C-alpha positions in Angstrom: 161.6 59.1 23.5 158.9 60.9 21.7 158.5 60.8 17.9 160.5 63.4 16.0 158.4 66.4 15.1 159.3 65.9 11.5 157.3 62.7 11.3 154.0 63.5 9.8 150.7 62.2 11.1 150.4 59.6 8.4 153.8 58.2 9.2 153.0 58.2 12.9 149.7 56.4 12.3 151.5 53.8 10.2 154.1 53.2 12.9 151.4 52.9 15.6 149.5 50.4 13.4 152.6 48.4 12.9 153.5 48.4 16.7 150.0 47.4 17.8 149.2 45.0 15.0 149.1 42.0 17.5 145.9 43.6 18.9 144.1 42.8 15.7 143.8 39.1 16.6 141.1 40.2 19.1 137.9 42.1 18.8 138.5 45.7 19.6 137.8 46.5 23.3 137.0 42.9 24.1 138.4 41.5 27.4 141.3 39.8 25.6 142.0 43.0 23.6 142.2 45.1 26.8 144.4 42.6 28.6 146.9 42.6 25.9 146.7 46.4 25.4 147.3 47.1 29.1 150.0 44.5 29.5 152.8 46.5 27.9 153.8 43.3 26.0 152.9 44.6 22.5 155.2 47.6 22.9 158.0 45.6 24.6 157.9 42.9 22.0 158.2 45.4 19.2 161.2 47.4 20.6 162.8 44.8 22.9 164.2 47.6 25.2 165.0 45.3 28.1 167.3 42.8 26.3 171.0 42.5 26.1 172.2 41.7 22.5 175.3 40.2 21.0 176.3 43.7 19.7 176.4 44.9 23.4 178.9 42.2 24.3 180.9 42.9 21.1 181.0 46.6 21.9 182.3 45.8 25.4 185.0 43.6 24.1 186.1 46.1 21.5 186.2 49.0 24.0 187.3 47.2 27.1 190.5 49.4 27.2 188.5 52.6 27.7 186.3 51.0 30.4 189.4 49.7 32.2 191.0 53.1 32.0 187.9 54.6 33.8 188.1 51.8 36.3 191.7 52.7 37.0 191.0 56.5 37.2 188.2 56.1 39.6 190.6 54.6 42.2 192.5 57.9 42.2 189.6 60.0 43.3 190.4 60.9 46.9 186.8 61.5 48.2 183.9 60.6 46.0 181.3 62.5 48.1 183.1 65.9 47.8 183.8 65.4 44.1 180.1 64.8 43.5 179.1 67.9 45.4 181.4 69.9 43.2 179.7 68.5 40.1 176.1 69.4 41.1 176.0 72.7 39.3 177.7 71.5 36.2 175.5 68.5 35.9 172.3 70.4 36.5 173.1 73.3 34.1 174.1 70.9 31.3 171.1 68.7 31.8 168.7 71.6 31.5 170.7 73.1 28.6 170.1 69.9 26.6 166.4 70.7 26.9 166.9 74.3 25.8 167.4 76.2 29.0 169.6 79.3 28.4 170.9 80.0 31.9 174.7 80.0 32.0 176.9 78.1 34.4 177.6 81.2 36.4 173.9 81.9 36.8 173.2 78.4 37.9 176.1 78.7 40.4 174.5 81.7 41.9 171.2 79.8 42.4 173.0 77.0 44.0 175.0 79.3 46.3 171.8 80.9 47.5 170.0 77.5 47.8 172.7 76.3 50.2 171.6 78.9 52.7 168.5 76.7 53.2 168.2 73.3 54.8 168.2 71.4 51.6 167.1 68.1 53.2 164.1 69.9 54.8 163.2 71.5 51.4 163.2 68.1 49.8 161.2 66.4 52.5 158.4 69.0 52.4 158.8 69.8 48.7 158.4 73.5 49.2 161.1 75.5 47.4 162.3 79.2 47.6 160.8 81.6 45.1 162.9 82.4 42.0 163.3 86.1 43.0 165.0 85.0 46.3 167.6 82.8 44.7 168.6 84.5 41.4 169.4 88.0 40.1 169.2 86.8 36.5 166.9 88.5 34.0 166.2 85.2 32.2 162.6 83.9 32.2 161.3 82.8 35.6 160.4 79.4 34.3 164.1 78.8 33.3 165.2 79.8 36.8 162.7 77.4 38.3 163.9 74.7 36.0 167.5 75.1 37.1 166.5 75.4 40.8 164.6 72.2 40.6 167.3 70.4 38.7 169.9 71.5 41.3 167.7 70.1 44.1 166.9 66.9 42.2 170.6 66.4 41.6 171.4 67.0 45.2 168.7 64.5 46.1 170.1 61.9 43.7 173.8 62.5 44.7 173.1 62.3 48.4 170.6 59.4 48.3 172.6 57.2 46.0 172.8 54.5 48.7 169.2 53.6 48.1 168.1 51.3 45.3 166.5 52.6 42.2 162.7 52.0 42.5 159.4 53.4 41.3 158.9 55.7 44.3 162.3 57.2 44.0 161.7 57.9 40.3 158.4 59.6 41.1 160.0 61.7 43.8 162.8 62.8 41.4 160.1 63.7 38.9 158.1 65.7 41.5 161.2 67.7 42.4 162.0 68.3 38.7 158.6 69.7 37.9 157.9 71.6 41.1 156.2 75.0 40.5 156.3 74.5 36.7 153.3 74.8 34.4 153.5 71.0 33.9 153.5 70.1 37.6 149.9 69.2 37.8 149.2 68.6 34.2 147.7 65.1 33.9 145.9 64.7 30.6 143.5 61.9 30.1 145.1 60.9 26.8 148.7 60.3 26.3 150.9 62.9 24.6 151.0 63.0 20.8 154.7 62.4 21.0 154.3 59.1 22.8 154.3 55.7 21.1 152.7 54.0 24.1 149.5 54.3 26.0 149.1 55.6 29.5 147.6 52.2 30.3 150.8 50.4 29.5 153.1 52.6 31.6 152.7 50.8 35.0 153.6 47.4 33.5 156.5 48.8 31.5 157.8 50.6 34.6 157.7 47.2 36.5 159.6 45.8 33.5 162.2 48.6 33.8 162.8 47.9 37.5 163.2 44.1 36.7 165.6 45.0 33.9 167.6 47.1 36.4 167.6 44.3 39.0 168.5 41.5 36.6 171.3 43.6 35.0 173.3 43.3 38.3 174.0 39.7 37.5 175.2 39.9 33.9 178.7 40.4 32.6 178.2 43.9 31.2 180.1 46.9 32.5 178.1 49.2 34.9 178.6 52.2 32.5 177.0 50.4 29.7 174.1 49.3 32.0 173.6 52.9 33.0 173.3 53.9 29.4 170.6 51.3 28.7 168.7 52.3 31.9 168.8 55.9 30.7 167.6 55.0 27.2 164.9 52.6 28.2 163.4 55.0 30.8 163.4 57.9 28.3 161.8 55.6 25.8 159.0 54.5 28.1 158.3 58.2 28.6 156.3 57.7 31.8 155.7 61.4 32.5 154.1 64.1 30.4 157.2 66.3 30.9 160.7 66.0 32.4 161.5 62.5 31.1 165.0 63.4 29.8 166.1 65.2 33.0 164.7 62.4 35.2 166.3 59.6 33.1 169.7 61.3 33.2 169.4 61.6 36.9 168.5 57.9 37.3 171.5 57.1 35.1 173.7 59.2 37.4 172.3 57.4 40.4 173.2 54.0 39.0 176.7 55.2 38.2 177.2 56.7 41.6 175.9 53.5 43.3 178.5 51.6 41.4 181.4 53.9 42.3 181.6 56.0 39.1 181.2 59.7 38.4 178.1 60.6 36.4 178.1 61.7 32.8 177.6 65.4 32.4 177.1 65.7 28.6 179.1 68.9 28.4 181.0 68.0 25.2 178.4 66.4 23.0 176.1 68.3 20.7 172.4 68.0 21.5 171.6 66.6 18.0 174.2 63.8 18.5 172.8 63.0 22.0 169.2 62.8 20.7 170.4 60.7 17.7 172.1 58.3 20.1 168.9 57.7 22.0 167.0 57.3 18.7 169.5 54.6 17.5 169.2 52.8 20.8 165.5 52.8 20.5 164.8 52.3 16.8 167.9 50.5 15.6 168.4 48.5 18.8 172.0 49.7 18.8 173.4 51.6 21.8 177.0 51.9 20.5 176.7 55.7 19.8 175.3 56.3 23.3 178.0 54.1 24.9 180.7 56.2 23.0 179.2 59.5 24.2 178.9 58.4 27.8 182.3 56.8 28.1 183.9 59.9 26.6 182.0 62.2 29.0 183.0 60.1 32.0 186.6 59.9 31.0 186.6 63.7 30.6 185.2 64.1 34.1 187.9 61.9 35.7 190.7 63.7 33.8 189.4 67.1 35.0 189.6 66.0 38.7 
């Protein structure tokens, strides 16, 4: 995640100096300096986002009754596919609301109802979407309508393509759908955002590490819900895109859950500040307990509502 806006430039500079201190062993811009700088190793070694810790296993042991309750409830869902289709609007509206979108659930439902008059698979293949005026009667800002439209289509894409493995191309496709026709769609600055802790040069290596983390997590004794939380947090932390990282990382989290037979977390009960704080603690304090609590509660709620 990006640095909180309240952190002043001096504090940010001090943090960056601390993170990138290992570069000081080499002459700046030398071959060795660039190799280390572009490897992603400095950032990874500082934050350790792709490691499972003792506190993760301790959390699982302490909360195994909640995880087993979800495992039991998921066997009672008659048809996973139809349940997921019914969750598309709720998931999309809540994911955008976390980012500040003001469209209500009813307004999002109207957009989805009108979108369903189109061949959704064809829209996603060609990535050409209906104009806002043709899918919404809302008087809310057009950019908010576009954001909901894109999120609905991206959610549909994730929910219906969940049989495919999480990979770089799928993440990029999800991001293109999320930002289609927005001001940020074609915005590719030469320098990284001021809110990033990492350089653009590091992102390809870190995304490879992210995929390795995903692949290797299949073979560990950690519950899939907890794995999904760490995937969400680590992708949001890498911040690979200039915009849309939160929405995309929540979708990738949903994809992992669906692939493993679970309903996605919708985040309709949690306060935005608490959600953001849980990601901050996962990143800065290397403690995902708060995020685990939020997601387990949200998923339990989804099952009990079915």
